[in-house]
C-alpha positions, -999 to +999 in steps of 0.1 A: +003+001+001+027+024+008+043+017-026+011+025-043+010+057-025+042+068-031+035+060-071+005+077-068+019+109-052+049+105-075+025+108-104+035+076-118+003+061-113-031+077-125-059+082-101-082+060-115-053+031-118-049+037-082-082+032-071-086+000-098-057-017-082-072-010-045-103-020-052-094-054-066-075-058-039-103-054-019-122-073-039-099-104-033-099-098+008-138-104+015-144-122+050-172-128+073-186-097+089-204-111+121-207-078+139-238-074+116-267-091+126-306-092+110-334-095+135-368-103+122-384-105+153-393-140+155-383-161+188-379-195+199-404-194+227-379-217+251-355-188+250-361-156+272-357-123+251-349-087+264-310-093+266-304-062+245-283-058+213-251-066+228-261-101+242-277-117+210-263-142+193-271-171+168-264-203+181-269-217+147-237-196+139-217-199+169-209-165+169-213-140+197-215-103+201-198-103+235-211-092+268-223-111+298-209-147+296-239-158+317-268-144+300-285-168+278-277-171+241-308-159+220-315-170+185-321-145+157-333-151+124-340-127+093-368-153+084-372-184+111-383-205+080-353-196+059-342-167+038-349-176-001-347-143-017-327-108-015-327-077-037-309-044-027-320-009-044-293+000-072-297+038-060-281+045-025-277+008-014-303+018+017-331-005+015-328-043+016-358-065+009-358-099+018-383-130+010-390-161+034-398-196+026-426-189+048-440-165+021-430-132+047-415-103+032-396-077+053-380-044+041-346-031+063-334+002+064-291-004+060-284+030+070-298+025+106-261+013+117-244+043+132-211+028+133-200+000+110-167-010+129-194-020+160-215-048+166-248-039+154-282-057+149-310-046+124-346-048+124-369-045+096-388-016+089-417-034+076-431-065+075-454-081+049-473-112+065-479-145+048-516-145+034-539-175+046-558-197+023-590-178+038-573-145+041-576-112+015-545-104+027-521-091+000-489-112+005-480-145-010-493-181+005-464-197-003-425-192-001-409-162-020-388-172-049-370-136-060-374-104-054-362-073-075-360-036-072-378-016-101-344-008-118-352+032-124-370+038-091-366+023-060-397+034-048-411-001-060-398-037-062-412-071-075-419-103-059-425-137-072-435-171-055-446-208-057-481-194-052-482-189-093-481-151-088-462-120-096-467-091-077-457-053-077-451-036-044-449+000-031-417+001-008-428+031+014-462+016+023-450-021+016-485-025+002-494-042-030-497-021-062-504-049-086-508-089-087-506-111-116-515-147-115-495-165-143-511-199-138-476-217-131-449-219-102-430-188-107-392-195-103-377-162-112-385-127-130-360-099-146-368-063-156-345-046-182-322-021-165-321+001-197-353-004-212-378+019-220-408-008-219-421-020-187-420-057-198-412-083-167-398-117-175-408-144-158-397-181-157-422-206-144-428-242-148-442-238-183-415-241-211-426-205-223-409-173-212-441-151-197-438-112-206-459-094-178-467-056-192-471-036-161-485-006-181-516-026-196-514-051-162-516-079-184-495-111-197-492-097-230-466-125-249-453-157-243-423-168-258-427-205-270-397-225-282-399-235-317-410-273-317-417-276-279-451-264-278-461-299-257-438-288-230-406-309-236-379-281-230-393-283-195-394-255-164-376-218-172-356-215-144-332-184-151-340-151-172-320-121-177-321-090-197-292-075-220-277-045-202-268-031-238-299-039-262-332-035-245-352-060-261-327-087-257-334-113-236-317-147-223-337-178-209-324-207-193-347-240-191-345-273-177-336-288-210-300-274-212-309-247-233-300-210-231-322-192-257-316-154-266-349-136-272-359-107-292-391-099-278-398-076-310-398-103-332-432-124-339-410-158-340-388-140-313-361-167-310-328-155-321-302-181-309-293-211-290-259-212-274-241-243-278-213-254-255-198-274-286-193-237-306-161-220-299-159-199-333-194-182-330-204-159-357-171-152-384-185-117-387-186-106-351-219-092-358-248-079-330-274-100-318-298-090-347-274-106-373-267-138-356-276-167-381-305-188-376-302-211-345-297-248-344-324-262-326-303-292-312-281-271-295-277-275-256-256-248-234-252-273-206-262-310-199-282-301-173-310-279-163-298-243-165-307-221-134-285-192-136-279-166-157-259-129-156-245-104-178-214-081-174-222-047-167-212-036-204-232-066-220-200-083-237-203-116-221-231-136-208-223-160-179-246-195-175-247-221-145-262-255-148-270-286-126-242-303-147-219-282-121-207-263-150-203-224-154-199-211-191-189-176-203-202-167-235-192-138-258-224-118-264-214-106-298-209-137-315-225-166-291-193-184-290-183-205-260-152-190-246-140-222-225-135-205-195-130-235-171-137-230-133-128-265-125-148-293-105-152-276-074-186-263-087-216-275-068-254-265-082-284-287-076-312-262-066-346-261-082-347-225-087-326-195-101-291-190-089-282-153-082-249-151-092-234-115-104-201-102-119-181-074-103-193-041-113-175-026-141-148-002-134-138-017-100-110-039-120-092-036-150-105-049-184-107-085-187-099-093-152-136-090-139-146-115-109-175-136-107-194-145-074-213-175-072-236-192-044-219-228-042-242-242-018-226-237+013-200-216+004-194-184-018-167-187-045-154-154-061-136-163-088-116-152-119-142-145-148-123-156-179-096-177-162-117-197-141-092-196-115-108-194-076-095-164-060-116-169-026-136-190-008-158-172+017-175-195+041-188-195+079-223-199+069-231-219+100-242-256+107-247-277+076-280-290+086-303-266+103-337-264+124-361-240+109-397-230+118-429-234+096-460-215+092-479-241+110-456-235+140-435-267+140-400-271+129-381-291+102-346-299+094-332-287+063-295-287+046-283-253+049-270-234+018-266-198+002-295-190-015-293-156-026-266-128-031-269-087-031-241-062-040-236-031-018-220-005-037-223+034-045-257+033-069-263-005-064-246-023-091-222+000-104-197+030-096-161+026-082-170+035-049-195+020-024-211+023+011-209-006+031-235-011+056-230+024+071-193+027+060-171+041+034-156+013+011-137+017-023-146-023-032-182-025-018-200-051+003-216-083+000-251-096+017-259-135+015-294-148+021-292-184+037-318-214+044-311-214+083-329-178+083-298-160+087-287-127+060-247-128+064-227-094+057-191-099+041-168-070+040-134-063+026-107-066+051-089-034+053-053-030+063-051-015+101-087-022+104-082-044+135-068-020+153-100+006+151-121+008+175-103-014+205-112+010+231-147+012+226-157-023+215-155-051+236-161-077+203-127-060+188-109-061+222-114-100+222-098-101+188-070-083+197-064-105+230-067-136+209-041-118+187-019-110+214-022-147+231-012-161+198+020-138+192+030-145+229+026-183+224+049-178+195+071-156+211+075-184+242+084-210+216+111-191+198+130-180+232+125-216+241+144-230+211+170-204+209+173-207+250+189-240+244+228-249+244+234-265+210+265-284+215+283-295+182+307-325+184 
């Protein structure tokens, strides 16, 4: 760091390059931030409450916040039945919305935290309860599968659910502005980040992609794969709009195909990505000039449940049940052959919320992919496929969660969703991280054990900040001092011995 500062002060390194190098270093140093907790207000009836902000801890996590050692440890959950979806508004990175497996939706204000280096427990500012079978409540009846904010206005967000509905919500009032019944279980949805149209693409159990127009409040179009009218294509598990072309949509299906659609055309289908095609278009044209698709092409040998674009729309990333991640050249449709190794795990029947590091944070061609790898988060080089970091510390492999009937069940814990937090949401070279400034941004993850966990880059010198006024930081400092003393004692013991050579 001192060398970088010297190069910057001497003029050998420009400000943009300096910021990019520092941001890349921080992106590669993400670590768990256990001092941030999310308390949805649900409690185990057998555990007393009211112990305050500093005494709460998660028995599932095994992590505490200091405080009275004799006080009972209170279990906290963002959603006791499990967190199934997360979304963060892109303008200020302030409002987080989370969905639970019990159909509840909660809104969190991330600016509540006054000091990002001290222990803090977030509490929801609004809660939408589950709608019962005989209730007129506006909430979902079954588990929430996906959440997203309206890209041009954080005053609205969308949710979809296993109850076959897509709902549009008012963020300020936490009330429904519109509800759309699609007739099939809805796995995911997507809104274009650049388009003037208000089309919401929905992936459902039906093999056709459903398009809902928020202006007319109707499902206006279905994108049906040619020759697949009988349903042999299977469910649509992932959809993603191009950030470069407002009418181009990518959709991944259970049959292993990734289809590229142009919603302006009557026959819609533009291309099928082929895992064996490493050349693509010879002329390198735009998506509107693609050759007729080969109907037998497959992008993966298993269901495709993850799709995301780079911010500039130059590359499309897909993930499938064949435990493969593939990177595609968006201009030609060619498989770039980036190899991510055998450590990829992906078996969930639902959309995988992976994402690529925002444009400008890293040097061109050095983007990082954040992937929820079941019980860990992998940070990987997008183009080389090498693993940069493994983010672990997700709690128990098997967790006991509550049900809306009041009972409990044991589930396999895994990462269900990811949300990036930076200035301006997904973009920008600077970020605000859960109340504190940081040049690389922050990460939030939702888990089936009911927790929302925070991840922050490790700052140089951050271990010594706040030691005088934070018991948790003092505990960390004491542990480091103990380790240093043990090493020093071992060194003195070895050096104190008299060695005789004969």
